[in-house]
N, C-alpha and C positions, 0 to 999 in steps of 0.2 A: 410457562406463562400462558394464560388463556387469552384468546383474542377472537374477534369475530371478523370473518372475511366474506366477501360476496364474490361468488364465481358463477359462471353460467350453469344452468341446469344440466345441459348435455355433458359438460366437463365433469360435473359432480357424479353423474351416473356412471361415466367411464371410469372415474377414479374409484368409485365404490366397487365396481365389477373387478377392477384390477386388484384391489385390496383383498376381495374375497378369493380370487383366483390364486394369489400369491400367499395368502394367509397372514398378510401384514395389516396392522391397523391403519385406518385412513390417515391418522395423525402422522404416522411415519412416512406414508406416501407423500404427503404434502411437504414434510420436512426435507425429504430426499429431493423433491422437485425444486425447492428453494435453494438447497445446496448446489445443485447442478446449475441453476440460473446464476447464482452468485459467483461460482467458479469460472464461468464464461467471461465475466467482467474483467477487463485488464486491470491488474494491480498497479497502483502508482508506486514508482520507485522512490526510495528515500532520497532526500536532497543530499548531494555530496558537495562539500565545499571545494571550490576550485583551488588548485595548487598555486600558492603565492610564495613558494620557497625562494630564498635568495641565495645565489651562488650554487655550487655543486655540492651534492650530499657528501662526497668524499673530500672536498676541499675545505679551506678555512672559511669562516663566516666573515663576509666582507663588512658586515655591520659592526663588528667588534672594534674596528679601528676608528669608527666615526665618533665625533663628539655629540653631546646631547643636542646641541644646536643643529648639527648636520643631520642627525636622526630625525629631528622634528621637521626640518625642511624636506627630507626625503618622504616622510609620512604625509605631510600636507601639500606636497608637490610645489614647493617654492623654488 
């Protein structure tokens, strides 16, 4: 994708010299710089649902013995 950016003259001169010295195109130098800058940014971790399990994993499910009325009261905190 093509785009226009404004950078300081001194930085552009340094970047062009670096590109000539390394034999890389200026576009690649800019892309590498952006990659480095973006990798420094801390990544946000994905949201993890809190564990709302009922009972013990190896034990019986305590909700199976409840009536619909009792389950509704449990859900809505009555």
